[in-house]
C-alpha positions, 0 to 999 in steps of 0.5 A: 616549191615542194611537192608535198601532199595537201593533207600534211598536218603539223604532227610529224609522226604517229597519229595526229593528236588533234581535236575535231577542228584539226588543231593540235592541243597544247596538252597533246603537243607537250605530251607527244611532240615536245622534246624537252631532253634533246639538245637544241640550243648548242654552240655548234648549232648556232655557230654553223647556222650563222655561217651557213646563213651568211653564205646563203645571204650572199647567194640571195644578194647575187640572185636578187641583183641578177634575176630579181628573186631571193629564196627562203633558206630553211630546206637548203640550210637543213640539208647543208647543216646535216652534210657539214656535221656528217663530214665533221663526224667522219674525221672527229668524234663527238655527240650525234647531231640531233633533230633539234640542233638541226632545227636550231641551225636552220632557224639561225641560217634562215634568219641570216639568209633572209637579210638579203631580202630585207631591203638589200636588193630593193629599197636600200640600193635604190635610196643610195642611187636616188640620193647619190649617197654611199652608206657605210657598212656600219650604217647598212648593218645597223639598219638591217638588224633594227628592221629585222628585229621588229619583224622577228618580234612581230611574230611572237604573238602571231605564232600563238594564234596562227600556228597553235590555234588555227594550224595554218599550213606554212608549207615551207615550214612543213617541208623543212620539218619533213626534210629534217626528220628524213635526214635523221632517219625519221622519214624517207629520202633525206640523205639522197636529197642531201647528196643531190644538194651537195653534188649540184652545189659543186657543179654550180660553183664549178660552172660559175668559176669557169664562166665568171672567174676564168672566162672559159665559158661565155655568159650566153649563146644566141639562138642563131646568127640571124638579125631582126630589124638590122640588129643581130639576135645576140645584141638583142640578148635573144638566146640562152644564159649558160647558167645552172643558177638560172635553170634552177631558179626557173625550176623553183619559180614554176611554169606559169610565171616563167612561161609568161616571162618568155612571152614578155621577153619575145614581145620586148626584145623582138618587138618593142626594142627594134621599134624603139631603135627604128625611131631613135628612142634607143641609141645603141652604144658603139661596140657594146656586146648587147643593147641591154644597157641602152634599151633598158633605160626605156623598157624598164618603165612599162616593166615597172608599171606592170610590176607595181600596178599588178602587185597593188591590185592583187593586194587590194583584191585580198580584202577577205584575207586582210580582214581575217588577219586583223580579226586574228590579231585580237586572238593573238593578244587576248586572254588564254583560251580554255585548255590552252597551256602557256609555259613560259619556260618553253614559249616566249614569255610575254615580258620578253615580247613587251620589253623587246618590242619597246627596245626594237622600236626605240632602236629603229626610230634612232637608226632612221633618225641618225642615218637617214634624218627621218623625223621620229613621228614618221618612223613611228608611223612606218613601224605601225604600218610595218606591223600591220602589213607584216600581219597581213603578209604572214597570214597570206604566207601561212595560207599560200606560202607566198609573202607579198612583201613587194606589193606591201612595200609599194603601198608604204612607198606611195603612202609616205610619198603623199604624206611627205610631199614626195620626199624620196628618202622618207618614202624609200626608207619607210618602204624598206622598213615595211619590206624588212619587217614583213620579210623577217616576220614571215621567215620567223613564222615558217621557222616556228611552224617547223619547230612546232612539228619537231617539238622545239622550244619557241624560246630557243628558236627566238634566240637562234633567230636573234643570232642569225639576224645579227651575223647575217646583217653584218655579213650582208652589208659587207658582201654588198659593199665589196661585191656590188658597186652601185655603178653595176646595178642596172647594167651588169646586174639588172637588179629588177627590185632596185629598178622598181623602187628607184623608178617609183621614187623618181616618178613620185618626186619628179613626175613624168618630165624626165622620162623618154617621150613615149614612156608615159604612154607605154606605162599607161598601156602596161598599167591597164594591162596589169589591172585587167590581167590581175582581176581576171586571174584573181576573180575569174574561173580558177580553171582559166587562171593559168592561161591569164597573162602574168603581169609579174612575169611579163613585167620582169621580162621588160627589165631582164635580158631576154636570155635570162627569161628564156633560161628561166622558162627552160628550167621550169619546163624541165622541172615540169616534165620531170614531175610529170614523168617521174613524180617520185624522183621529182619529190626527192631531187628537184628542189634539192638539185635546183637549190644546189645549182642556185647556191653553188653558182651564186656564191661563186658569183659573189666570190668572183665579183669580190675578186674582180672589185679588188682588181679594179 
């Protein structure tokens, strides 16, 4: 999501103190990078990080339920913290905000913001819908914290191997470090990025209020006052959303996926839906402004098939990465390498890891048993699998900046459905545990990479993460309960992740009997298409990969309104044009501006949703 040069290394300033393999030795890191004197773990840094992260978690809930995407918060949090403290210093005196305080703040904030992606836009609401059971705020928060704690602790031994020794890139971690240094005068453009983020956040929030709160602006505009198969384009959702959040999301997601989303939306809403209407498969609700709520009951099934099968095939084809990940585990848990320095006043002590992991396992098993009735042996197996898949996902993230938690959670859901005889609750919560653990492990590793670049203490970063997941877990549970009633998921809020997990659980439990008559055939066609496209993209010539249809993009387009897919594509196209015509301005402003649009409008969307729920 950032336009960084490919040769960025994990040394933020001066010559890289690396050996012939490009790794920074521990001796060089302590001598040239580590900042032992500079304030790091301060009350103001931790408190502001938890607050900002909780706000960004609310934003992630909104984007997750609206367009099916959640975002890492490190760069946005780093910029936000710097802005907060600049504003504070403008009206009050106090010590300067240091680089390492900024890093502590973004570590806590990213941990809190990641809680929305830890099953809250996928498995947990799906479980509540499938079982028709409302979980309390305390039950949700306790589960979130217990699952995220496992992921954070999984990262401790992996950091030693993947960051200290192998120097995996973790691109978002590098970008957050460079942004932080630039904000504090050790690099260029940071202050301009912060101003762009602030301005874009304000504009996005204003549009969100004008549209959702005051009704001054419509949600979308149709392409024309035309019809297709006797149905107006507006009712077929063929148009553009009036949403800076969706435009910004498109810029962050990229052109390939969003272009295929636009193709998929055209195929679905200009082809499949009119066909289904003509055959009585979809029955329109009289006076409904759009057909989305009626049509998605059918189109969701081929969409889910493409998402699940494409993700599983992609995961299966990463055999080399999976094998490398498990080989690296031996190094992570093994003896100290020659010349390696393990200072337990800086690194996380091994006894912390051992006792912490034991406590986290007991807590997770207890929560799964008391809240969901899962047998301790089932939960223990889920924790072991979560650790294994977190290892694989973290290595993939270190190499590509993408954590494949969706496909990995699907693997878990399918496995536990077989082991438990199709028990929906067991398979969903095992998948949720995998999702949450891998998500938090990846977030922690990105933060540790940033800290390695900036000279931060990993021990203090762990403490910041713990504060972040505790406050973020509670805030996420409260916001979910107050702003997103289950009845609106799948109607007002498309909630693609929930639809995927819910649909898979229903198929594994009931089979195809309860589906609309042509749905099984549509799913078979979609699954075959996903297999062919994924294999062609992963194993075919790289120069043709961009032209291979994206099952992710097309699958999402069958679950979202067409206007959302088209608007995402417009945002990505505008960002691509900017990068082509003005590459330096793109590097400075695109990510910051797009992130501001997403944060501003989505947070205002949550505020409006809570206000509307309170009036019901």
